[in-house]
C-alpha positions in Angstrom: 0.0 -14.1 -20.8 -3.8 -14.9 -20.3 -6.0 -13.4 -17.4 -8.8 -15.0 -15.7 -12.4 -13.7 -16.6 -15.2 -13.8 -14.1 -17.6 -16.4 -15.6 -20.4 -14.8 -13.6 -20.0 -11.6 -15.5 -19.6 -13.3 -18.8 -22.9 -15.1 -18.2 -24.6 -12.0 -17.4 -23.1 -10.0 -20.4 -24.0 -12.7 -23.1 -27.4 -13.6 -21.4 -29.4 -11.7 -24.1 -27.6 -13.1 -26.9 -28.3 -16.7 -25.8 -31.1 -19.1 -27.0 -34.1 -19.6 -24.6 -32.8 -22.9 -23.6 -29.3 -21.5 -22.7 -31.0 -18.8 -20.9 -32.7 -21.4 -18.6 -29.2 -22.8 -17.8 -27.8 -19.6 -17.3 -30.6 -18.6 -14.9 -30.2 -21.8 -12.9 -26.6 -21.1 -12.5 -27.1 -17.3 -11.5 -29.8 -18.3 -9.1 -27.5 -20.7 -6.9 -24.0 -20.7 -8.0 -22.7 -22.9 -5.3 -25.4 -25.7 -6.2 -24.6 -25.4 -9.8 -21.0 -26.1 -9.1 -21.8 -29.2 -7.4 -24.3 -30.7 -10.1 -23.5 -33.2 -12.7 -24.1 -32.3 -16.3 -27.1 -34.7 -16.1 -28.4 -32.8 -13.1 -27.9 -29.5 -14.7 -29.9 -30.3 -17.8 -32.5 -31.9 -15.6 -33.0 -28.9 -13.3 -33.0 -26.5 -16.3 -35.4 -28.5 -18.3 -33.0 -28.8 -21.3 -30.8 -31.5 -23.1 -27.2 -32.2 -22.0 -26.0 -30.9 -25.3 -27.6 -27.6 -24.5 -25.5 -27.4 -21.1 -22.4 -28.2 -23.2 -23.2 -25.5 -25.8 -23.9 -23.1 -23.0 -20.5 -23.8 -21.7 -18.8 -22.9 -25.0 -21.1 -19.8 -25.3 -19.4 -18.3 -22.2 -15.9 -19.2 -23.4 -15.3 -22.6 -21.5 -14.1 -25.7 -23.2 -16.7 -27.9 -21.6 -18.9 -28.2 -18.7 -16.1 -29.4 -16.3 -14.1 -26.0 -17.1 -17.4 -24.1 -16.6 -17.7 -25.7 -13.1 -14.0 -24.7 -12.4 -14.6 -21.2 -13.2 -17.8 -21.0 -11.3 -15.8 -22.3 -8.1 -13.0 -19.6 -8.7 -15.9 -16.9 -8.7 -17.2 -18.4 -5.4 -13.8 -18.5 -4.0 -13.5 -14.8 -3.7 -16.3 -14.9 -1.1 -20.0 -15.6 -1.0 -20.7 -11.9 -0.3 -19.4 -11.0 -3.7 -21.9 -13.5 -5.3 -25.1 -13.6 -3.3 -27.1 -10.5 -2.1 -26.6 -9.6 1.6 -29.0 -7.6 3.9 -28.6 -3.8 3.9 -26.4 -2.0 6.3 -28.5 0.1 8.8 -28.6 3.3 6.6 -26.4 6.2 7.3 -26.0 5.3 10.9 -24.5 2.0 9.8 -21.8 3.5 7.9 -20.9 5.6 11.0 -21.1 2.8 13.4 -18.8 0.7 11.2 -16.1 3.5 11.3 -16.4 3.9 14.9 -16.1 0.1 15.5 -13.0 0.0 13.3 -11.3 3.0 15.1 -12.0 1.3 18.5 -10.5 -1.9 17.4 -7.4 -0.1 15.9 -6.9 1.8 19.1 -6.7 -1.5 21.1 -4.0 -2.8 18.9 -1.7 0.3 19.2 1.3 0.0 21.6 2.4 3.3 23.1 6.0 2.1 23.3 5.8 1.2 19.6 4.5 4.7 18.7 7.3 6.4 20.8 10.0 4.3 19.1 8.6 4.9 15.5 8.5 8.6 16.3 12.0 8.5 17.6 12.9 6.7 14.1 11.1 9.5 12.2 12.7 12.3 14.2 16.3 11.2 13.5 15.7 10.2 9.9 17.9 11.5 7.2 14.9 10.8 4.9 11.6 9.3 5.2 10.0 7.1 2.5 6.4 6.5 2.6 5.2 3.7 0.3 1.7 2.2 -0.3 -0.2 0.7 -3.3 -3.8 0.3 -4.2 -6.6 2.6 -3.0 -6.4 3.1 0.7 -2.7 2.4 1.2 -1.8 4.8 -1.6 -3.9 7.5 0.1 -2.2 6.8 3.4 1.4 7.1 2.1 0.5 10.4 0.6 -1.2 11.6 3.7 1.8 10.8 5.8 3.9 13.0 3.5 1.5 15.7 3.7 1.3 15.5 7.5 5.1 15.6 8.1 6.5 18.0 5.5 4.7 20.9 7.5 7.0 20.3 10.4 10.0 20.5 8.2 10.5 16.8 8.0 12.6 15.4 4.9 9.6 13.1 3.4 8.5 11.8 0.2 5.9 9.1 -0.8 5.8 6.5 -3.6 3.0 4.4 -5.0 4.4 2.7 -8.0 5.5 -0.9 -7.4 8.9 -0.6 -9.5 9.5 2.9 -7.9 9.1 1.5 -4.5 11.6 -1.3 -5.0 14.2 1.2 -6.7 14.0 3.8 -3.8 14.4 0.7 -1.3 17.5 -0.3 -3.0 18.8 3.3 -2.8 18.3 3.8 1.0 21.0 4.8 3.5 21.3 3.3 7.0 20.0 6.6 8.4 16.7 6.6 6.4 13.2 5.3 7.5 10.7 3.6 5.2 7.1 3.6 6.3 5.3 0.7 4.5 1.5 0.9 4.4 -0.7 -2.0 3.7 -4.0 -2.8 4.9 -3.7 -6.6 4.3 0.2 -6.8 4.6 0.1 -9.1 1.7 1.1 -6.8 -1.3 4.1 -8.2 -2.8 5.8 -5.2 -4.0 5.3 -3.4 -0.5 6.7 -6.5 1.3 9.8 -6.8 -1.1 10.4 -3.1 -0.8 10.6 -3.3 3.0 12.7 -6.3 2.9 15.3 -4.7 0.6 15.3 -1.5 2.6 16.0 -3.3 5.9 18.8 -5.2 4.1 20.6 -2.0 3.3 20.1 -0.8 6.9 17.2 1.5 7.0 14.5 1.2 9.6 11.1 0.0 8.5 7.8 1.1 10.1 4.9 -1.0 9.0 1.3 0.2 9.2 -0.4 -3.1 8.6 -2.1 -6.3 9.8 -0.2 -8.0 12.8 1.4 -11.1 12.0 1.1 -10.5 8.2 4.1 -10.9 5.6 4.9 -7.2 5.8 4.8 -7.1 9.6 7.5 -9.9 9.5 9.7 -7.6 7.4 9.4 -4.5 9.7 11.3 -3.3 12.7 8.1 -1.9 14.2 4.6 -2.8 13.5 1.8 -0.2 14.2 -1.2 -2.7 14.1 -4.2 -2.2 11.7 -7.1 -4.6 11.7 -10.5 -4.0 10.3 -12.8 -7.2 9.7 -14.9 -6.7 6.6 -18.6 -7.2 6.6 -20.8 -9.1 4.2 -22.1 -5.7 3.0 -19.7 -5.2 0.1 -21.2 -1.9 -1.0 -19.8 0.3 1.7 -16.2 1.4 1.2 -13.9 -0.3 3.8 -13.8 1.3 7.1 -10.1 0.4 7.5 -9.0 3.5 5.9 -10.1 5.5 8.9 -8.0 3.4 11.2 -4.9 3.9 8.8 -5.4 7.5 8.9 -5.8 7.7 12.7 -2.4 6.2 13.2 -1.0 8.5 10.6 -2.4 11.3 12.8 -1.0 9.8 16.0 2.4 9.7 14.5 2.2 13.3 13.1 0.9 14.7 16.4 3.8 12.9 18.5 6.4 14.0 15.9 5.1 17.7 16.2 5.2 17.5 19.9 8.8 16.6 20.1 9.8 20.1 18.9 7.0 22.3 19.6 8.7 25.5 19.0 9.9 24.4 15.5 6.6 22.8 14.6 4.7 26.1 15.7 7.0 28.2 13.4 6.5 25.9 10.5 2.6 25.8 10.9 2.5 29.6 11.2 4.5 30.1 8.0 2.1 27.6 6.2 -0.9 29.4 7.6 0.4 32.8 6.7 1.0 31.7 3.1 -2.5 30.2 2.9 -4.3 33.1 4.1 -2.4 35.6 1.9 -3.6 33.3 -0.9 -7.2 32.4 -0.2 -8.2 34.7 2.7 -10.6 33.5 5.4 -10.4 33.4 9.2 -7.9 32.2 11.5 -9.8 28.9 12.2 -9.6 27.5 8.8 -7.6 24.3 8.5 -4.1 24.1 7.1 -5.0 22.8 3.7 -8.5 22.3 2.1 
C-alpha cells in the first residue's frame, strides 16, 4: 500500500539539495501554489527563468513522474484548504483564543435541545452498561472524560478509543446497553460503523456530533455539536470545549436524578482523595 506524501513538504525538505535553477522553480511554486497548478510547463519555465527541461527535472527531484503529476499533487495539497498553504492574519492575541472558545460555547448551547438531554439522561440512568467511544484527539479525550464523570456516580461505564475495539464492543452489546459515540465531524468511519452495529443489536446510541452527519444518522439521539473552524490554523480547535460542555450537562443531569446516591458517592471519593493528598474541602474531585 502506498501513501500520499504532501508535495509541498517534499519541496521544502529538498530545497537546499536542489540546483540553483531548480530552486527558482521551487520558490515560484511555494510563493503561489494555486497559480502554479494552473500554469503550463512553458509558463512555469518562463516565470522561473529556466528551461522546460529544468521544470521536468525538478518534478522528478520531488518524486513526481512528470510535471503533470506534480501539478496533480499540488492540487491535492490545495484541496485540504487554502488556510493550510497560505499564511493568514494572526488571531487577536490571548483574547482571541478566549473569544473563539466563548463563541463556540454559545453556538453549542443553541443547538442543544432540552428534551433530547432528558431522553439521553434517562437512557444512561437505566443502562446495563454505558460504552463511550471516540477516536482522534478531541473525541478520544471526550469519551474518556464522560467515563470519568459518570463512574463517580456509581454508573457502569467504560470507554474505548481503538477502532477495532469499538467495533468488537459494539458487536457484543445487549439491548439494555447504551453507546455514547463522540465525533466532532461525524465522519469517522470506525465510529459510524460501531454505532450502526450497536443499534443493530438493540442498544441505544447517543451521538455527540455534528447534526446531519453520517454518525448523527446512525444514532437514536443527537446532541448537536458544531464549531466552524477559522482560517487561523495554529490555535487548537475550540470545538473541544463545546464537547466537554455537553458532557458536563449530561453528568450534572444524571447526578440530579438521584441526589442522595450521587452525594454519597462523591463524599466517598472526596474522603479517599483527602486521606491521600490532604488539602482543604474546596479542592476538586480529581486534579
